C-alpha positions in Angstrom: 65.1 -17.4 114.3 67.3 -18.9 111.6 64.9 -21.8 110.9 61.9 -18.6 110.5 63.5 -17.0 107.5 64.8 -20.2 106.1 61.3 -22.0 106.1 59.3 -18.0 104.9 62.1 -17.5 101.1 60.7 -21.7 100.7 57.1 -20.2 101.7 57.6 -17.4 99.8 58.3 -19.3 96.4 55.3 -22.3 96.6 53.0 -19.3 97.0 54.4 -17.5 93.9 54.7 -20.9 92.0 50.3 -21.0 93.4 49.5 -17.4 92.6 51.6 -17.5 88.4 49.5 -21.8 88.2 45.8 -20.1 89.4 46.5 -17.3 87.3 47.3 -19.5 83.9 44.2 -21.4 84.9 41.9 -18.9 85.1 43.1 -17.7 81.8 43.1 -21.1 80.2 39.6 -21.6 81.5 37.7 -17.9 80.0 39.1 -18.2 76.9 37.9 -21.9 76.3 34.4 -20.9 78.3 34.0 -17.5 75.6 34.4 -19.7 72.5 31.3 -21.6 72.7 29.8 -18.2 74.2 30.6 -16.8 71.2 29.7 -19.1 68.7 26.2 -20.1 70.6 25.4 -15.5 70.2 26.2 -16.0 66.6 24.1 -19.1 66.0 21.0 -17.3 68.4 22.0 -14.4 65.9 21.3 -16.0 62.8 18.7 -18.3 63.8 16.7 -14.3 65.2 17.7 -13.5 61.6 16.1 -16.0 59.5 12.6 -15.7 61.6 12.4 -12.2 60.3 13.8 -13.1 56.5 10.6 -15.5 56.9 8.0 -13.3 58.6 9.0 -11.0 55.3 8.6 -13.5 53.1 5.5 -14.2 54.2 4.5 -10.9 54.0 5.4 -10.3 50.7 3.6 -13.3 48.9 0.7 -11.7 50.9 0.7 -8.9 49.2 1.9 -10.4 45.8 -1.1 -12.5 46.0 -3.4 -9.2 47.1 -2.1 -7.7 43.9 -3.0 -10.7 41.8 -7.0 -10.5 42.7 -6.6 -6.9 42.4 -4.9 -6.8 38.7 -8.0 -9.9 38.3 -10.4 -7.9 39.9 -9.2 -4.5 37.5 -9.1 -7.2 34.2 -13.0 -8.2 34.9 -14.1 -4.5 35.4 -11.7 -3.5 32.4 -14.0 -6.2 29.8 -17.0 -5.1 31.9 -16.6 -1.4 30.4 -15.4 -2.7 27.0 -18.7 -4.8 26.8 -20.3 -1.4 27.5 -18.7 0.5 25.2 -19.3 -2.4 22.6 -22.7 -2.7 23.1 -22.9 1.8 23.3 -20.9 1.9 20.0 -23.9 -0.8 18.2 -26.7 1.1 19.5 -25.4 4.3 18.6 -25.0 2.5 15.3 -28.7 1.4 15.3 -30.4 4.7 16.1 -28.4 6.5 13.6 -29.9 4.0 10.5 -33.4 4.5 9.5 -35.4 1.7 10.3 -37.1 1.0 7.4 -32.8 0.6 5.6 -32.4 -2.0 8.2 -33.2 -5.5 8.6 -31.1 -7.4 11.5 -30.4 -11.0 11.1 -28.0 -13.6 13.2 -25.6 -15.5 11.4 -22.8 -17.7 12.5 -19.9 -16.6 10.3 -19.9 -13.8 11.8 -20.8 -13.4 15.7 -21.9 -9.7 15.2 -25.1 -8.5 14.5 -25.0 -7.5 10.4 -26.9 -4.4 9.3 -28.6 -5.4 6.0 -29.7 -1.8 3.9 -32.8 -2.3 1.8 -30.7 0.1 -1.3 -32.9 1.7 -3.4 -32.2 1.3 -7.0 -30.2 3.7 -8.7 -30.9 3.7 -12.6 -34.3 4.5 -13.1 -33.3 7.4 -11.5 -31.2 8.1 -15.1 -34.0 6.6 -17.2 -31.1 4.9 -19.3 -29.7 0.8 -19.1 -25.8 -0.1 -18.3 -25.1 -0.6 -22.1 -26.1 3.3 -22.9 -24.9 4.6 -19.8 -21.5 3.5 -20.5 -21.2 4.2 -24.5 -22.4 7.5 -22.8 -19.4 8.3 -20.5 -17.0 6.4 -23.4 -18.5 8.9 -25.7 -18.7 12.2 -23.6 -14.6 12.1 -22.2 -16.1 11.1 -18.6 -12.9 8.2 -18.6 -9.6 9.2 -17.6 -6.9 9.7 -20.2 -3.3 7.7 -19.6 -2.2 10.8 -19.4 -4.0 11.7 -16.2 -3.5 8.4 -14.1 -0.3 9.6 -14.8 -0.5 13.1 -13.6 -2.5 12.7 -10.5 -1.2 9.7 -8.8 -2.8 6.3 -10.3 -0.1 3.1 -10.8 0.4 2.9 -14.4 2.1 -0.2 -16.1 4.8 0.1 -18.3 6.4 3.8 -17.7 9.3 2.0 -16.4 9.4 -0.8 -18.2 7.7 -4.2 -19.3 6.4 -5.8 -16.3 6.8 -2.8 -13.8 4.5 -0.7 -12.3 5.6 3.1 -10.9 3.4 5.5 -9.1 4.4 9.2 -9.6 2.9 11.3 -6.7 3.3 15.9 -6.7 5.8 16.8 -5.0 3.4 19.8 -3.0 4.0 21.5 1.1 1.6 19.5 3.4 0.5 21.3 6.7 3.1 22.1 9.2 5.6 20.2 7.0 9.1 20.1 8.4 12.5 20.7 5.7 13.3 17.5 6.7 14.7 15.2 3.5 15.3 11.2 3.5 18.3 10.1 2.7 17.6 6.3 2.8 15.1 4.2 2.2 15.0 3.2 5.6 13.5 7.3 6.5 10.6 8.7 6.2 8.6 12.0 7.8 5.3 11.0 9.8 2.2 12.5 7.8 1.1 13.9 10.8 3.5 15.4 13.0 5.9 16.0 10.7 9.2 13.9 12.9 10.8 11.8 11.2 11.2 8.0 11.3 12.6 5.4 10.5 10.8 1.5 9.0 12.6 -0.7 6.6 10.6 -2.8 3.2 8.9 -5.2 5.3 6.8 -2.8 7.5 9.4 -4.0 11.0 9.4 -0.1 13.1 12.8 1.2 14.5 11.7 4.3 15.6 9.7 3.4 18.4 8.5 6.0 20.0 5.0 7.6 19.7 3.3 9.8 17.5 1.5 13.1 19.3 -0.1 15.2 16.2 -4.1 16.8 15.5 -6.1 15.3 13.1 -8.3 18.3 12.3 -7.4 20.4 9.3 -6.2 23.8 10.7 -8.9 27.0 10.3 -7.1 29.8 12.1 -7.2 27.2 14.3 -7.5 23.2 14.3 -11.0 22.1 13.9 -10.8 18.9 16.4 -10.1 20.8 19.4 -10.0 24.6 18.7 -6.1 24.5 19.1 -4.0 27.4 18.0 -1.2 26.3 15.2 1.9 26.5 16.8 -0.1 24.4 19.9 0.9 20.6 20.9 -1.2 17.5 19.1 -4.8 16.7 21.0 -4.1 13.1 19.2 -1.7 11.0 20.6 -0.4 7.2 18.5 1.5 4.8 19.4 4.0 4.7 15.8 4.4 7.5 13.4 2.7 6.6 10.5 3.3 7.8 6.2 0.6 6.9 3.6 3.5 3.8 2.1 4.8 6.4 -1.7 7.0 9.3 -0.8 7.5 12.6 -3.6 8.8 11.6 -7.2 8.4 8.3 -8.6 7.3 5.1 -7.1 8.6 1.7 -8.3 9.3 -0.7 -10.5 6.2 -2.4 -8.5 7.2 -5.9 -9.6 3.7 -7.3 -7.5 0.3 -5.4 -8.7 -1.8 -6.9 -10.3 -3.5 -5.8 -14.1 -7.4 -5.9 -15.5 -7.6 -8.7 -18.1 -9.8 -8.3 -21.6 -13.0 -9.6 -21.8 -12.5 -12.3 -24.2 -15.5 -12.2 -26.8 -16.6 -7.8 -26.5 -19.8 -7.3 -26.5 -21.6 -4.0 -25.4 -24.3 -6.4 -23.6 -21.3 -7.5 -21.0 -20.3 -4.0 -20.5 -20.4 -3.6 -17.0 -20.1 -0.2 -14.8 -19.1 -0.6 -11.2 -18.1 2.0 -8.8 -15.3 1.3 -6.0 -14.6 2.5 -2.7 -12.0 1.0 0.2 -10.9 1.8 3.4 -7.9 1.4 5.1 -6.0 1.9 7.9 -1.8 2.2 8.9 0.8 0.0 9.2 4.1 -0.3 9.1 4.3 -0.4 5.0 1.7 2.4 4.3 -1.6 2.8 4.1 -3.5 -0.4 3.4 -6.7 -2.1 2.6 -8.8 -2.8 4.8 -12.1 -3.1 3.7 -13.9 -3.4 -0.2 -16.6 -2.1 -1.3 -18.3 -2.8 -4.9 -21.9 -1.0 -6.3 -22.9 -2.3 -9.0 -25.5 0.1 -11.9 -28.2 0.2 -9.8 -26.9 0.8 -6.7 -27.0 -3.0 -5.0 -23.5 -4.3 -2.9 -22.2 -7.1 -5.5 -19.0 -7.5 -3.0 -18.4 -5.7 -0.2 -15.3 -7.7 2.5 -13.6 -6.8 5.4 -9.5 -7.2 4.8 -7.0 -8.1 6.2 -3.5 -6.3 5.5 -0.4 -7.6 5.7 1.4 -6.0 7.5 0.4 -5.7 11.1 -1.7 -2.0 12.0 -0.2 0.3 13.7 -3.8 2.4 13.8 -7.3 1.5 12.3 -8.1 5.3 11.4 -11.6 4.0 13.1 -12.5 7.9 13.2 -12.3 8.1 10.0 -12.6 4.6 8.7 -15.2 3.2 10.3 -13.3 -0.8 11.3 -11.5 -1.6 14.4 -9.9 -4.5 15.3 -13.1 -6.5 16.1 -13.3 -6.5 12.4 -9.6 -7.7 11.4 -10.2 -10.4 13.8 -9.8 -13.8 11.9 -11.5 -15.5 15.1 -14.6 -12.3 15.5 -15.5 -12.4 12.0 -14.8 -15.5 10.0 -16.5 -13.3 6.4 -12.6 -11.5 6.7 -10.7 -12.2 3.9 -7.2 -12.3 3.2 -5.7 -9.9 0.7 -5.2 -12.5 -1.9 -8.6 -13.5 -1.4 -9.7 -10.4 -2.2 -7.4 -9.6 -4.7 -8.4 -13.3 -7.3 -12.6 -12.3 -6.4 -12.1 -8.5 -7.7 -10.3 -10.0 -10.6 -13.1 -11.7 -11.2 -15.5 -9.0 -11.4 -13.4 -6.7 -13.1 -12.3 -6.6 -16.7 -9.7 -4.3 -18.4 -13.5 -3.1 -20.1 -15.2 -2.5 -16.7 -16.1 1.3 -16.0 -14.5 1.9 -12.2 -16.2 5.0 -10.3 -14.8 6.3 -7.6 -13.8 9.5 -5.9 -9.4 10.1 -5.6 -9.7 6.5 -7.0 -6.1 6.0 -7.3 -5.6 5.1 -2.9 -7.8 2.6 -3.9 -6.0 0.5 -7.0 -2.5 1.9 -5.0 -4.2 0.4 -2.0 -5.5 -3.4 -4.0 -2.4 -3.0 -6.2 -4.4 -3.3 -9.6 -3.8 -2.0 -12.7 -6.9 -0.7 -14.4 -7.2 1.6 -17.0 -10.8 2.8 -17.8 -11.3 5.0 -13.8 -14.4 7.9 -14.2 -13.7 10.1 -11.4 -16.0 12.3 -9.9 -12.9 15.1 -8.0 -11.8 15.6 -11.5 -15.5 15.7 -12.9 -16.1 17.7 -10.4 -12.9 20.1 -10.3 -11.7 22.5 -7.3 -11.1 25.4 -8.9 -7.8 25.8 -7.4 -6.7 23.3 -9.2 -5.2 19.9 -8.3 -3.6 18.5 -5.9 -7.1 20.9 -4.4 -9.8 18.2 -4.6 -14.0 19.2 -2.9 -14.4 16.5 -0.6 -17.0 13.4 -1.7 -19.3 14.9 1.3 -19.1 18.3 0.0 -20.0 17.3 -3.4 -22.5 15.4 -1.8 -24.0 18.2 -0.3 -23.8 20.5 -2.6 -25.7 18.3 -5.9 -26.6 15.8 -4.4 -29.1 17.1 -1.6 -28.0 15.2 0.6 -24.9 14.3 3.9 -23.2 11.8 3.7 -20.2 10.6 6.3 -22.6 12.2 9.2 -22.1 9.6 11.6 -19.8 8.5 14.5 -18.7 5.1 13.9 -16.4 6.3 10.1 -16.7 6.4 6.7 -19.2 3.7 5.1 -17.6 2.5 1.8 -21.4 1.2 0.5 -22.8 4.6 1.1 -19.7 6.4 -0.3 -19.1 4.0 -3.9 -23.1 4.6 -4.9 -23.0 8.8 -3.4 -20.0 9.1 -6.3 -22.0 6.7 -9.0 -25.3 9.1 -8.1 -22.9 12.2 -9.4 -21.4 10.6 -12.0 -25.3 9.9 -13.5 -26.1 13.6 -12.0 -24.0 15.3 -15.1 -24.7 12.4 -17.6 -28.1 13.6 -17.2 -27.8 17.4 -17.0 -25.6 17.3 -20.1 -28.6 14.6 -21.6 -30.5 17.4 -20.5 -28.7 20.2 -22.3 -28.3 18.8 -25.4 -31.8 18.6 -25.8 -32.1 22.0 -25.7 -29.8 22.9 -27.3 -31.6 20.1 -30.8 -34.7 21.7 -29.5 -33.1 25.6 -29.6 -32.0 24.6 -32.2 -34.6 23.6 -34.5 -37.0 26.5 -33.4 
């Protein structure tokens, strides 16, 4: 019995040792096996994520390609629509003109249809030579006096010192004009919506916001859309605009040119032209976009589109008839620079040439030309309420010439407007001639 007890005591520690050994070995084995298992799981998870990312990327690439194709398709449709609109506009222009007055011709320099009008002569209607017509304009007081030139806002020479030019603008309240007053040279008030905005002398805009306005006049309701006085504007432009001058004295300007005296003056060389410009808005205000000069016989002497100095912010096509195509050098090979037009006009016009126009201070201002021998239809046919109220050229032509002008939907025609101004002055000169004949006849009786 004693031997059995001793053997059992010896066995128990051996069993505990084995159990302890087995226990520790199992833990080590489990630990050794768990590490690669976790790593494999992570690797598999990352591989799955990588596959999913590739699938998502390929899907986005396919979507991008589809969107690109849709954009190309829309661009083609837009180009087709633009071409259709241009063709429709041309058709309307052709339909609005008489077949007898229009000849169609293709020119290599200008890749569009050019309309060449057979204009009826005007000098035969008055039955006066150009020299006699000039004499009557001078002797009967039709030419504006120097004080009137400044009063109406024409560019005048030497008012603020030798070699300088100034322009005076009357202060009168505009439609819907706010009480806002400018504080610095960069601040201006939009002539359409009366909101203040900032633009520097080079024409760069600092205030870049849309202009919402009514383009029609207010007569109980706006003529453009029938809206009430405080209604939101029916037209939208990408930027605000101003006319380039402020109330009061403007200047002194150093970039204006003066017409030069004619060498060897004689009545034979005396000339009379009718002038009209179409304008567009840039950061510097109004700039000339087209200029037309008509001779005493009513025929076109000069007619060119002009590339503005600054970037155009509004072509004013509704009124000017000028489009982006007209002022694009690639599409209009006959487009001239502003300097070229100035040079051409000063070769045609000397200081003694009589220029006829309607509110021509605006035309000479955008042309940056000082000219003193001017006959203005706005002064010859004054408004009953006095300046600054003025009759429109359209209304004057309707009343005195019994003819409608500016009737198309494509804006004004500067050649048509120039001829209308010339005809109005001829009508008035002819009326004075008949009046003098009647007076002399009554005296003789």
